[in-house]
N, C-alpha and C positions, 0 to 999 in steps of 0.2 A: 399527568397520566399514570396509569396502572396497569403494568403487563398485562397481556390477552392470558392467561391460565390454559386457553386452546391448543396454544401454538406451541410445540416443541419446545423445550428451555433451549438456554446456551453457554458455554462459558464465551468470555470477552478477554483479550489478549493486546494489553497497549504497549508498545516497546517507544522509553523514552529517552532519548538522549540528556546529556546536560543541557544543553539548549535548547531543547525542549519545555524544560519542568516548569517554567515560570507559567505557561500556557495548558498545562494536565488539567489542572482542576477544573478550566470550561471543559476539554473532552470528557472526564470521567461525568460530571453533573449532564452533557448532554445526550451520550449515553443512558446513565439511567432514566433522564426525563424523556427521553423518544427512542426507546429499542421496546418495541412491542414484544419481543420475545421474551419471558421470564429470563433473565441473568443467575445461572447460579454463583459463577464465580467470576469475579472481576478481579483479574490479576495485572501486574504492572513490570514491565522487566525494565529496569535501570542500574545508573551506576552504584547510585546513592537512595535510600529509603525516601521515599515521596511524600509532603505533609498532604496525607488525604486520612480520609477516617477509615478504621477497618470492616465497619460494619455500616449498613446500612438497612432500612427494612429490605427483609427478603433477598439481600444480596450480601456475599461474604466479597471483603474486596482483602487481595493478597497481596505479597508484594516476593519479587523473586531478583533477586542480585544476579546481574549479565555476569558477572568473573564465574556462577556456577554453570554458569551454561556451555553445552558442549554441541559443538566446537564453540570455543572462547574466540576474542579479537587473537588472541596470540597464536590460537592453533590453527588459523585462520591466515595471519600475518608470514607464519613459519612458511606454509604448505606454500605459499604466493613464493615468498623468496628463494625457495629449495627450487621449484619448479622456474627461476628466473626471470620470476614475472615482478610488477613493480607492487609492493607490499602496502602502499600508501594509503589506498581506499579499502583495507582489511575490514572496518569499522561496518562501510557500505555494505559490504557481503555479510559480514555478520549477520544484520539485522533483518535480511533476506533469509537468509539459512536460518534462524529463528525462528520466524514464518513458517519454512517448510517441515520443522519440525517440530511444532507446537503440542501437540500431545503428546511427546514426552518429556514438558512440562507440567504435565495432568496428573491428576488419578486415572487408576485403570475404569473408574466408573463414571468417569466425566462424562458430560453431553456428546452426542454424535458428531457435534456439529462446533467451533469456534469460531467467531467474528473476531479478527484482528483489526486493529483501528493507530492509525499514525495517529503518534500524540498532539500533532498540529493540524488536528482535523476534527471537527466540530458537529456534532448534529443540530440540527434545530428543526425537523417536525417529525413527527411519530412515524415510524419505518418499522418493518416487517423484516428480517432478514432470513428467518426460515418458515417456511409455509404449513399450513397445516398439512399438507402433503408431505413433508419432511423435504420439500426441496430448498435447494440452499440457493435464496436471489444476490446473484453476483451482477458486477456493473458491469455494463459494457466501456464505460471507462473511457478515454482520448481514444480519440485515433491514432491509429499508429502512424499514419502520414499526417500533419497538422495540416491540413487544409483551412482555410478563414472562411465564413461566411457559409457554407453550406452543409448540408447533411449528406451528401452523397460522397464517400468516401472510399480508396482502393488500398488494396495491399501494395505497399512500396515493393521495388526492386530491389532493394537489400535494407533490411534493419538486425541488426543486432541480435535483440535481443529473439528472435526467429530464429534465426542462422543457430543459437547457443538452445535453444530449447531442442531444436529437430536433431541436436549434435549427443543431446543428454539423454533422450527418451526415441526410442525407435519408432517409428510411424507417427510422431508427434508432428501435423499440420496445421496452421491455421485456419477457424473456421468461418471467420468474418477480418472488416479491415479496423476492429474496435481492439485495445491494447487489454483493457480488463483494468490499467490502470487508476485507480481515483481512492487510494489513500486507505482502502480498507478491501477486504476480501473475507467470503465468509468460507472456512475451510469443513470438507466434510471427510470424516475417519477413512470411511470405505476407500473414496478415491484418491487422499493425498497416499495411504498405505499401497495402493495399486501402483502411485507414479514411482512412490522410494522404489519398489519392488523392481520396477521395469529400469529404473536407472542401475540399480543395483547390478542385473543380472545382465545388462548390457555393456558395463565398465569394469565388474569384478572389481568395487570397493562402493565404499560409503557413498551415501547421498551428496553428502557435503563434499565430500572431497570429487566425485564426479560432475557435480555443479561448478565445482572452484575450474578442472579440469576442461571441462566445455566452454568454460566462457572467455570471450575475446579477449586476450590479453593486450590489446591495442588501446581498448577502449575503458573510459572514467568506470563506466555502468554497462559493463561487458556482458549481463546477464539481467534478465528482470524476473522473479519470481510471481507476480501477477500475470504475466504476457504468460509464462509456463503454464500456472495452472490453471486460468483460465480458457484455454483452449485447451488443453487436456482434458478438464472436466464436461466440456460441451462437445468433446469429437468422442468419448471413449464411456461418459455417462450423461446423456444427453435428459435420461429420463429425473437423475437427481439433483438438476438445476434450471433454474430461471435466469436468465437476461436482464437485467432491467438497465434505465437510466435514471441518476438521479440529475436534479439542478442544482449546480454547484458555483461557488467562484474560490479559489484560490490565487492566491499573493505566492506568489514567488520573488526571492532577491536573495543577495547575498550575506551571509553571516556577519552584521556589523553589529553595533550598541544601538545606533541611531534607527534601525527599524521599524518597520512596522510591526507591531504586537498582533498574536493572535486575539487579544481582549477589543481592540479597534476594528479589526475584521468582524467580530459577531457581532458588534454592537453598527458596524453600518450596514447590516443584515437585520437588522431586527424591524424591518418593515417589509421587507423583498419575499417574495415567494419561493428564495433557497430553500431547498432541502436541506442543503449541509455547504459550510464554510472551511478551509482551511488559509494557513500563516506559514509559510514554509521557508528557513533558512537554509540557503545553502554555502557549503566549505568548497570552494574551489568554483563559484557560482559562473564566470565566463568561460573556465574550461570545460565546464560541464555542458553549459549552452552551445559551445563549439564543437562538441563530438555526441549529440543529441542524433541518436539517425529519423528519430521521427519529426524532427525540423527541418524542412527544406532547404535545399542553401539562399534560395534568395530570401527566404522569412529570417533564415541564421545570420544571413550578413545586417540585415535591420536591426536585429535584437542586441549583436556584436556592435554596432555602432554607439546605442546606447544602454549598455549594460546594466541597468537600472533596476529598482521591482517592476513586474510586470502582472497583472491581475486577467486572471485565464477565467474565463466565465462559458463554463460549458453546461447547455440546455438541450437535451435530447441528441446530442450528437451532432448541434452546431456548435464552432466553436467562435469564440469571438477573443483579442488579447487586445491588450491596451494599458499604457501604462500607471501604475499605482503611485498617489501621493498623497499627501495630507492637506486640507482633509479628506477622508476616504469617503466615495458615495460609490453604494451600490444600491441602484435602482432596478426596481419589480420589470 
């Protein structure tokens, strides 16, 4: 696939934890093969230098040592500890804050849009991320409350990410029942700058400190950068974004040595009609299932009875969850 030069160029940012490095090549290959927008620079943020080429035709590939990011994991760990919070999930907040500060990693003349992609997510079909009118195409993503077998979703009565976002940015409100969480996001410099300025003005401190201070101390995932940004963008900058559904399957599982690999999921999807697939390995997997607000209590109890690998299929708002095991089969 050749990038469409009539579309705006963008930068790509991939955050890769050590556990994600084995699948990083598939993520990069999927982006280079299927991103219709010209990619100016594809930047990887990780603890160790990845084994990917420095250049490919038309695209520069760069690496940023995560230890050079500000705030770093140590900064976040220290902030959480000083405020009486559990610092064990500092790395989880680190990757969220890198995304919200993605333009700080780029030169001033970088494109006005950054596509952030999780390293365990692979594009399978040609996809536009910024259209010819310079509007970001952002994912509806998973519903804020996981109701299975329906496309009729509603806002939950309570949701940690919604409450954290409304504390962070005055006037922030959800626009619909979708989270915006689907392992990627297109960030617009104008929108993100405005969000950061509103948070700084409201709290008298930096965005990252305000983000942590307004997150829910009692949850493993006490805030969500994707929920925050997607609903902020659509409420305050509706002319600069366009939401859309992607067909995707995500395998979620505990971080174990014998777990399913991203390459297996990509292989299983080779004859499907999916736009993308992911394979995600979580530390504290059962603990996180137990505290996820978007999982209703009845479904949560069923999942925790057998907290093994799960296959989450999302098709235009329709969510289906089935066990994931070898040999993995992803049907069209």
